[in-house]
C-alpha positions as CSV (number, residue, x, y, z in Angstrom):
1,M,23.7,291.7,-148.7
2,M,26.5,294.2,-148.2
3,D,28.3,295.6,-151.2
4,Q,31.9,295.1,-150.2
5,E,33.2,297.1,-153.2
6,K,31.1,300.1,-152.4
7,I,32.4,300.0,-148.8
8,K,36.0,299.8,-149.9
9,Q,35.5,302.7,-152.3
10,G,33.8,304.8,-149.6
11,V,36.6,304.1,-147.1
12,R,39.2,305.2,-149.8
13,L,37.2,308.4,-150.4
14,I,37.1,309.2,-146.7
15,L,40.8,308.6,-146.3
16,E,41.5,310.8,-149.2
17,G,39.0,313.4,-147.9
18,I,40.9,313.7,-144.6
19,G,44.1,314.2,-146.5
20,E,45.6,310.7,-146.1
21,D,47.6,308.7,-148.6
22,T,45.6,305.6,-149.3
23,E,48.8,303.9,-150.7
24,R,50.7,304.4,-147.4
25,E,51.7,301.0,-146.0
26,G,49.5,301.2,-142.9
27,L,46.4,302.3,-144.9
28,K,46.8,300.2,-148.0
29,E,44.7,297.3,-146.8
30,T,42.4,299.4,-144.5
31,P,39.4,299.5,-147.0
32,E,39.4,295.7,-147.1
33,R,39.7,295.4,-143.3
34,I,36.8,297.9,-142.9
35,A,34.6,296.1,-145.4
36,R,35.2,292.8,-143.5
37,M,34.5,294.5,-140.2
38,Y,31.3,296.0,-141.4
39,G,30.1,292.6,-142.4
40,E,30.5,291.6,-138.7
41,I,29.3,294.8,-136.9
42,Y,26.3,295.3,-139.2
43,G,25.4,291.6,-139.5
44,G,22.0,292.3,-137.8
45,L,20.8,294.0,-141.0
46,T,20.4,290.5,-142.5
47,E,19.1,288.7,-139.4
48,E,15.7,288.3,-137.9
49,P,15.1,287.7,-134.2
50,S,12.4,285.2,-135.0
51,V,15.1,282.7,-135.8
52,Y,16.2,282.8,-132.2
53,L,12.8,283.2,-130.5
54,E,10.8,280.6,-132.3
55,K,12.0,277.6,-130.2
56,T,10.4,277.8,-126.8
57,F,9.8,275.5,-123.8
58,H,6.6,274.9,-121.7
59,V,6.5,276.2,-118.1
60,D,3.7,275.9,-115.6
61,N,4.4,279.2,-113.8
62,D,4.2,282.8,-114.8
63,E,7.1,284.1,-112.6
64,M,9.3,286.9,-114.0
65,V,12.3,285.8,-116.0
66,V,15.2,288.2,-115.9
67,E,18.4,288.2,-118.0
68,K,20.6,291.1,-117.0
69,E,24.0,292.5,-117.8
70,I,23.9,291.5,-121.5
71,T,26.8,293.3,-123.1
72,F,26.0,294.9,-126.4
73,Y,27.8,297.0,-129.0
74,S,26.1,299.1,-131.5
75,T,26.7,302.1,-133.9
76,C,25.1,305.5,-133.6
77,E,23.3,306.1,-136.9
78,H,23.9,309.9,-136.6
79,H,27.7,309.8,-136.3
80,L,28.6,306.2,-137.2
81,L,30.5,306.0,-133.9
82,P,30.0,303.1,-131.4
83,F,27.8,303.0,-128.3
84,Y,28.0,300.1,-126.0
85,G,26.6,299.0,-122.7
86,K,24.4,296.5,-120.9
87,A,20.9,295.3,-121.6
88,H,18.5,294.0,-118.9
89,I,15.4,292.1,-120.0
90,A,12.5,290.8,-118.0
91,Y,9.3,289.0,-119.2
92,I,6.4,287.3,-117.6
93,P,5.8,284.0,-119.5
94,D,2.4,282.9,-120.6
95,G,3.2,279.2,-120.6
96,R,6.3,279.4,-122.8
97,V,9.9,280.5,-122.2
98,A,12.9,280.9,-124.5
99,G,16.4,279.7,-123.9
100,L,18.3,282.4,-122.0
101,S,21.0,282.7,-124.8
102,K,18.1,283.6,-127.2
103,L,17.5,286.8,-125.3
104,A,21.1,287.8,-125.7
105,R,20.9,286.9,-129.4
106,T,17.9,289.1,-129.8
107,V,19.7,292.0,-128.3
108,E,22.6,291.4,-130.7
109,V,20.4,291.2,-133.8
110,Y,19.1,294.7,-133.3
111,A,22.4,296.1,-131.9
112,K,24.3,295.1,-135.0
113,R,22.5,297.7,-137.1
114,P,23.0,301.5,-137.4
115,Q,20.8,302.6,-134.4
116,I,19.7,305.0,-131.8
117,Q,19.4,303.6,-128.3
118,E,15.8,304.5,-127.9
119,R,14.7,302.5,-131.0
120,L,17.0,299.6,-130.0
121,T,15.3,299.3,-126.6
122,G,11.8,299.3,-128.2
123,Q,12.8,296.8,-130.9
124,I,14.0,294.3,-128.3
125,A,10.8,294.7,-126.3
126,D,8.5,294.4,-129.4
127,A,10.3,291.3,-130.7
128,L,9.9,289.5,-127.3
129,M,6.2,290.4,-127.2
130,E,5.7,289.3,-130.8
131,Y,7.5,286.0,-130.7
132,L,7.3,284.8,-127.1
133,K,3.8,286.2,-126.6
134,P,4.4,286.8,-122.8
135,K,2.1,288.6,-120.4
136,G,4.6,291.5,-120.3
137,V,8.1,292.6,-121.1
138,M,10.5,295.3,-119.7
139,V,13.8,296.2,-121.3
140,M,16.4,298.6,-119.9
141,L,19.6,299.6,-121.7
142,T,22.5,301.6,-120.2
143,A,25.1,302.8,-122.7
144,E,28.0,305.1,-123.2
145,H,28.0,306.8,-126.6
146,M,31.3,307.7,-128.2
147,C,29.6,310.6,-130.0
148,M,29.2,312.1,-126.6
149,T,32.6,311.2,-125.2
150,M,35.2,311.7,-127.9
151,R,33.6,314.5,-129.8
152,G,30.9,317.2,-129.3
153,I,30.2,317.7,-125.6
154,K,33.2,315.4,-124.6
155,K,31.7,313.9,-121.5
156,P,33.4,310.5,-121.0
157,G,31.6,308.1,-118.6
158,S,28.2,309.6,-119.1
159,Q,25.5,306.9,-119.4
160,T,22.2,307.0,-121.3
161,V,19.4,304.9,-119.9
162,T,16.4,303.9,-121.9
163,T,13.5,301.6,-120.9
164,A,10.6,300.0,-122.7
165,K,7.6,298.5,-121.0
166,R,4.9,296.3,-122.6
167,G,1.9,294.4,-121.3
168,K,1.7,293.8,-117.5
169,F,4.7,296.1,-116.9
170,L,2.6,299.0,-118.1
171,E,-0.1,298.1,-115.6
172,D,1.7,296.9,-112.5
173,A,4.1,299.4,-110.8
174,G,5.1,296.6,-108.4
175,L,6.5,294.5,-111.3
176,V,8.5,297.5,-112.5
177,Q,10.0,298.0,-109.0
178,E,10.8,294.3,-108.8
179,F,12.6,294.5,-112.1
180,Y,14.6,297.6,-111.0
181,Q,15.6,295.8,-107.7
182,T,16.7,292.7,-109.6
183,V,18.9,294.5,-112.1
184,R,20.6,296.9,-109.6
């Protein structure tokens, strides 16, 4: 559970620290707005992907299932600035599949936490392996990081790409190539 009062106090301190007047009309309600926003953008801290992945459906084949272009928004845990992009997920079912929206919800659960992209990619893959018990999973994230574009090196448009392979995707280069061809 988030402590709304601590968030409000923290925002007031930051505003004071940068030299702003917290009683100025435009800033007066900012601590409350930020506290509400944090409840939304960090909602994944109180959610578990199992809620979304526990309901599955029987299938008779083991053909690759791909969900691509899943938009996500997250926050860099190093600078508390956003990073955002697309997630692409593939798995080889072992008799069970999840509803397609459940894959997007799994991405969202982990993205709505202070994160690094590398961990986010692995968490999604691991959750799918744990709860769907497929023969294999591959996850690829492409994202733009505001900590790279608006500060520091200042390289807008640069993309970070991370992948995670589990099960059959570690063993079969042909599956990996099929995944890349499908998501491109």
